[in-house]
N, C-alpha and C positions, 0 to 999 in steps of 0.2 A: 138339322140341315146337312151336316157333312155325310150322313149316311144315305142321302137321297140318290146320289149317282150310283152307289153300290146297289141300292134297292132296285133302281131302274134296270141295271144290267142283270141282276139276279132274276127279276121278274121276266124279262125277255128270254133269258136262258131257260128258265123253268117252263115257260109256255112252249118254246120250241122243242125242248126235250120231251115234254109230255105229249105234244102233238105227234112227234115222231113215234113215240111208244104206242099211242093209240092207233096210229096208222098200221104199225106192225101187228098189233093185236087184232085189229080188224081184218087184216089179210089172213092171219094165222087161223082165226076162229070163224072166218067167212061171215062177217057181220053184214047186215043188209046195207045197201047204199043210203037209205034214209037215215039209219043210225049214224053212219059215217058222216053224213051231211050235218047232223046235229053237232058232232064233235068238231067238224071243220068250222062251223059258225061260232062255237065256243072259243076255238083257238083264234079266230079272227077278232073276236071281242077282246081276248087277252092281248093280242098284238096291238090293237088300238089303245088299250089301257097302258101298255108299255110306251107307246109313242107319246101319250099324254104325260106320263111320268118324265120321260126324257125332255119333253118341251118345257115342263116346269123347272127341271134342273137347269136347262140352258137359259131360260128366262131369268132365273135367280142369279145366274152368273153375270148377266148383262147389267143388272140394276146396281 
């Protein structure tokens, strides 16, 4: 349980940094908009997962 807040923060940071890296790589290597959309959707799923982790941490603190 004590590692969950850290895991939530690390998850969100990893998703944000990887999304920024993929955006840069996509512009640098001129990837198609369809491929970039796939990575955007994956990043969105990662952010939703981070929100779920954060909600679990906050709910655990209220109980």
